[in-house]
C-alpha positions in Angstrom: 69.5 -85.3 41.2 68.2 -82.5 39.3 70.5 -79.9 37.8 69.5 -76.5 39.2 69.1 -73.8 36.1 72.3 -71.8 35.4 72.1 -68.0 35.9 72.8 -67.7 32.6 70.0 -69.6 31.4 67.6 -67.5 33.4 69.0 -64.1 32.3 68.5 -65.4 29.0 64.9 -66.4 29.5 64.3 -63.0 31.3 65.6 -61.2 28.2 63.4 -63.5 26.1 60.5 -62.5 27.9 61.3 -58.7 27.9 62.2 -58.8 24.4 58.4 -60.4 23.5 56.8 -57.8 26.1 58.5 -54.5 24.2 57.5 -56.6 21.0 54.2 -56.5 21.9 53.9 -52.9 22.9 55.7 -51.7 20.0 53.0 -53.5 18.1 50.7 -52.1 20.2 51.9 -48.5 19.5 52.2 -48.7 15.9 48.8 -50.4 15.7 47.5 -47.6 17.4 49.5 -45.1 15.4 47.9 -46.8 12.3 44.3 -46.5 13.3 45.0 -42.7 14.2 46.4 -42.1 10.8 43.6 -43.9 9.2 40.8 -41.8 11.2 42.8 -38.6 10.6 42.9 -39.6 6.9 39.0 -40.4 6.8 38.8 -37.1 8.8 40.8 -35.1 6.1 39.0 -36.2 3.4 35.7 -35.8 5.0 36.6 -32.1 5.8 37.7 -31.6 1.9 34.3 -33.3 1.0 32.2 -30.8 3.0 34.5 -27.8 1.8 33.9 -29.3 -1.8 30.1 -29.6 -1.1 30.0 -26.3 0.7 31.7 -24.4 -2.1 29.3 -26.2 -4.5 26.2 -25.2 -2.6 28.0 -21.3 -2.4 28.3 -21.5 -6.4 24.4 -22.9 -7.3 23.5 -20.3 -4.4 25.9 -17.3 -6.1 24.5 -18.6 -9.6 20.7 -18.5 -8.5 21.2 -15.1 -7.1 22.7 -13.6 -10.0 19.6 -14.9 -12.1 17.5 -13.7 -9.7 19.3 -9.9 -9.9 18.8 -10.3 -13.5 15.3 -10.9 -13.5 14.9 -8.0 -10.5 16.7 -5.4 -13.2 14.7 -6.7 -16.1 11.6 -6.4 -14.4 12.7 -3.0 -13.2 13.5 -1.8 -16.3 10.3 -3.1 -18.4 8.3 -1.5 -15.5 10.5 1.6 -15.8 10.0 1.8 -19.6 6.0 0.8 -19.0 5.4 4.0 -16.6 7.6 6.4 -19.2 5.1 5.3 -21.9 2.5 5.5 -19.7 3.0 9.1 -18.9 4.2 10.1 -22.3 0.6 9.0 -23.5 -1.1 10.6 -20.3 0.7 14.2 -20.8 -0.4 13.9 -24.7 -4.0 13.3 -23.6 -4.1 16.0 -21.0 -2.2 18.2 -23.6 -4.7 17.5 -26.3 -7.8 17.6 -24.0 -6.8 21.3 -22.9 -6.0 22.1 -26.4 -9.7 20.6 -27.6 -11.3 22.5 -24.4 -9.6 25.6 -25.3 -10.6 25.2 -28.8 -14.3 24.2 -28.3 -14.7 27.4 -26.1 -13.4 29.7 -28.5 -15.6 28.5 -31.4 -18.7 28.5 -28.9 -17.8 32.2 -27.8 -17.3 33.0 -31.7 -20.9 31.1 -32.6 -22.4 33.2 -29.9 -20.8 36.5 -31.3 -22.6 35.6 -34.3 -25.6 34.8 -33.0 -25.9 37.9 -30.9 -24.9 40.3 -33.8 -23.9 43.9 -33.2 -27.2 45.5 -32.9 -27.1 46.8 -29.2 -24.1 48.6 -27.3 -24.8 46.3 -24.2 -24.4 43.2 -26.5 -21.2 44.8 -27.9 -19.8 45.6 -24.4 -20.4 42.1 -23.4 -18.4 41.0 -26.1 -15.5 43.2 -25.6 -15.4 41.9 -21.9 -15.8 38.0 -23.3 -12.7 39.0 -25.6 -10.6 40.2 -23.1 -11.0 37.3 -20.8 -10.6 34.9 -23.7 -6.7 34.0 -23.4 -4.9 31.8 -26.0 -3.6 28.6 -23.5 -0.2 28.1 -25.1 0.2 24.6 -23.4 2.5 23.1 -25.8 5.6 23.9 -23.9 4.1 23.0 -20.5 5.2 20.3 -18.4 3.4 18.3 -16.3 3.2 20.7 -13.2 2.5 23.5 -15.1 -0.5 21.6 -17.4 -2.1 21.0 -13.8 -1.7 24.6 -12.9 -2.8 25.5 -15.9 -5.9 23.3 -15.4 -6.6 24.4 -12.0 -6.6 28.4 -12.9 -8.8 27.3 -15.9 -10.9 25.9 -13.2 -11.1 28.7 -10.9 -11.8 31.1 -13.8 -14.8 28.6 -14.9 -16.4 28.6 -11.3 -16.0 32.5 -11.0 -18.3 32.8 -14.1 -20.4 30.4 -12.9 -20.9 32.3 -9.7 -21.5 35.6 -11.7 -23.9 34.0 -13.4 -25.9 32.5 -10.8 -25.8 35.8 -8.8 -27.1 37.6 -12.0 -29.9 35.3 -12.6 -31.2 35.5 -9.0 -31.0 39.1 -9.3 -32.9 38.9 -12.5 -35.4 36.3 -10.5 -35.7 38.9 -7.6 -36.9 41.7 -10.3 -39.2 39.6 -11.9 -41.0 38.6 -8.5 -40.9 42.4 -7.4 -42.1 43.4 -10.8 -45.0 40.6 -10.9 -45.9 41.4 -7.3 -46.5 45.5 -8.0 -48.3 44.4 -11.0 -50.6 42.0 -9.2 -51.0 44.8 -6.6 -52.0 47.5 -9.3 -54.6 45.0 -10.7 -56.1 44.5 -7.4 -56.2 48.1 -6.4 -57.3 49.5 -9.9 -60.9 48.2 -9.8 -61.3 50.0 -5.9 -60.2 53.3 -7.2 -63.4 54.8 -7.9 -64.5 53.4 -4.3 -61.8 54.8 -2.0 -59.2 56.9 -4.0 -57.5 58.2 -0.9 -57.3 55.2 0.7 -55.9 53.6 -2.6 -53.7 56.4 -3.1 -51.9 55.5 0.7 -51.3 52.3 -0.4 -49.7 52.5 -3.5 -47.6 55.4 -1.5 -46.5 53.1 1.1 -46.1 50.5 -1.1 -43.5 52.9 -2.9 -45.0 52.3 -6.1 -45.7 56.4 -6.4 
């Protein structure tokens, strides 16, 4: 006859089975924890690596930006220096041009006065008027804006002189034309004076020649 298992043996087997299952659960838990820790370490390493890469990129960008700003500042300083030099040269040229223009004009008037001489009262009056109109430039102390104003003033003055000259020339032309017309009229009618004196004298009166 087969012996029935003892109650004590059955409990022992159950305990062993429970211990084996518990040990399996413990091992599984620690294995999961180990994997999680490995993943966490790997994640931290990736984060640190990415942080280091980003810091390096920012450092490189900062250096490039610093170099760019330095180049821009250097280029700006160079342009400002060139502009200042060019402005100084332009101002000097303007002052020289205005001084030369004033000197040339004064020299021209002086030579014209020498050629005309002092023989007639009309010429003396003209010379006096020109002397009154002729003024020294005195431009050495003027800045750029004042030089522009001075140049405009001289231009307006020359324009006025040219206008007056044109008006005088037109008046002389008209006077010459009137004199020429009257001379032609006299020459044309002189040959007819003997034929009809009364009619000729009436024409001269109508033409306001007599």
